[in-house]
C-alpha positions as CSV (number, residue, x, y, z in Angstrom):
1,A,0.0,0.0,0.0
2,S,1.2,3.5,-0.7
3,N,1.8,6.0,2.0
4,S,-1.3,8.1,1.1
5,A,-3.5,4.9,1.2
6,I,-2.1,4.0,4.6
7,V,-2.8,7.6,5.9
8,G,-6.2,7.6,4.3
9,M,-7.2,4.4,6.2
10,C,-6.6,6.0,9.6
11,R,-9.0,8.7,10.5
12,F,-6.9,9.9,13.5
13,V,-3.8,10.6,11.4
14,P,-3.5,14.1,9.8
15,K,-3.9,13.8,6.0
16,N,-0.6,15.5,5.3
17,L,1.5,13.2,7.5
18,H,4.2,11.3,5.7
19,I,4.5,7.7,7.0
20,H,7.9,6.2,6.2
21,T,8.0,2.6,5.0
22,M,11.0,0.5,4.0
23,A,9.7,0.6,0.4
24,E,12.6,2.7,-0.7
25,F,14.9,-0.3,-0.3
26,D,14.3,-2.7,-3.2
27,A,16.0,-5.5,-1.2
28,G,13.9,-6.6,1.8
29,L,15.3,-6.5,5.3
30,F,14.5,-10.2,5.9
31,G,15.2,-11.3,2.3
32,C,18.5,-12.9,3.4
33,F,17.9,-16.1,1.4
34,D,17.4,-14.2,-1.8
35,D,21.2,-14.5,-2.3
36,I,22.6,-17.4,-0.3
37,M,26.3,-16.2,-0.6
38,I,25.4,-12.8,0.9
39,C,23.4,-14.6,3.6
40,L,26.3,-16.8,4.5
41,Q,28.7,-13.9,4.6
42,G,26.3,-11.8,6.6
43,F,26.0,-14.6,9.2
44,F,29.6,-15.7,9.5
45,V,31.7,-12.7,8.5
46,P,29.5,-9.5,8.5
47,C,32.7,-7.4,8.8
48,F,33.7,-8.7,5.3
49,L,30.3,-8.1,3.8
50,S,30.0,-4.6,5.2
51,A,33.5,-3.7,4.1
52,H,32.8,-4.7,0.5
53,T,29.5,-2.8,0.6
54,K,31.2,0.3,1.9
55,A,34.0,0.0,-0.7
56,K,31.4,-0.4,-3.5
57,L,29.5,2.7,-2.2
58,D,32.7,4.7,-2.3
59,E,33.6,3.3,-5.7
60,R,36.9,2.0,-4.6
61,E,38.7,-1.2,-3.7
62,C,38.1,-3.0,-0.4
63,H,41.1,-2.9,2.0
64,L,42.0,-5.0,5.1
65,C,41.4,-1.9,7.3
66,D,37.8,-1.8,6.1
67,C,37.3,-5.2,7.7
68,C,39.2,-4.5,10.9
69,C,37.3,-1.3,11.7
70,Y,33.9,-3.0,11.7
71,N,31.3,-2.5,14.3
72,F,27.5,-2.1,14.1
73,N,27.9,1.7,13.8
74,V,29.5,1.1,10.4
75,E,26.1,-0.4,9.3
76,W,24.3,2.7,10.3
77,F,26.7,5.0,8.4
78,N,26.5,2.7,5.3
79,R,22.7,2.9,5.5
80,Q,22.8,6.7,5.5
81,Q,25.2,6.7,2.6
82,I,22.9,4.4,0.7
83,R,19.9,6.6,1.5
84,S,21.8,9.7,0.3
85,K,23.3,8.2,-2.8
86,Y,20.0,6.7,-4.0
87,G,17.7,9.6,-2.9
88,M,15.9,7.7,-0.1
89,D,14.2,9.4,2.9
90,F,16.2,9.7,6.0
91,N,14.7,7.8,9.0
92,F,17.0,8.0,12.1
93,I,14.9,6.1,14.6
94,M,14.0,3.1,12.4
95,D,17.5,2.9,11.0
96,C,18.8,2.8,14.6
97,V,16.4,0.1,15.6
98,F,17.1,-2.1,12.6
99,V,20.9,-1.7,12.9
100,T,20.8,-2.4,16.6
101,F,18.6,-5.4,16.6
102,C,19.0,-6.8,13.1
103,T,22.6,-6.0,12.3
104,N,23.3,-9.1,10.2
105,C,20.0,-8.7,8.2
106,V,20.8,-5.0,7.6
107,A,24.3,-5.9,6.3
108,C,22.7,-8.4,3.9
109,Q,20.0,-6.0,2.8
110,Q,22.5,-3.2,2.2
111,S,24.8,-5.5,0.2
112,R,22.0,-6.7,-2.0
113,E,20.7,-3.2,-2.5
114,V,24.1,-1.8,-3.5
115,N,24.8,-4.8,-5.8
116,E,21.4,-4.4,-7.5
117,R,21.7,-0.7,-8.0
118,S,25.3,-0.6,-9.0
119,G,25.1,-3.5,-11.4
């Protein structure tokens, strides 16, 4: 359903309120099994997956330092860079929730998203 349809269904929500959904990401948050190699990397070596996603976003080669400097904050910054690069809405709270509680799924989603959009 579109944002306007969702807002229209609820009579207590102002008509001009923008409700954010994850629809901007073509890759689903829990679509880990859409690409089994990304799924395995996200589960066993998320630092490696995130480092390659970051390097691809920056349009450069991946380096060992990218893997060594990994923590879940990197996922949040990658997410914001993806949003900025592909013209998605910024959603601080939901991004924090997803990155904090679904870090590995976020790493997989972001990798699939960047792979699909960059070709």
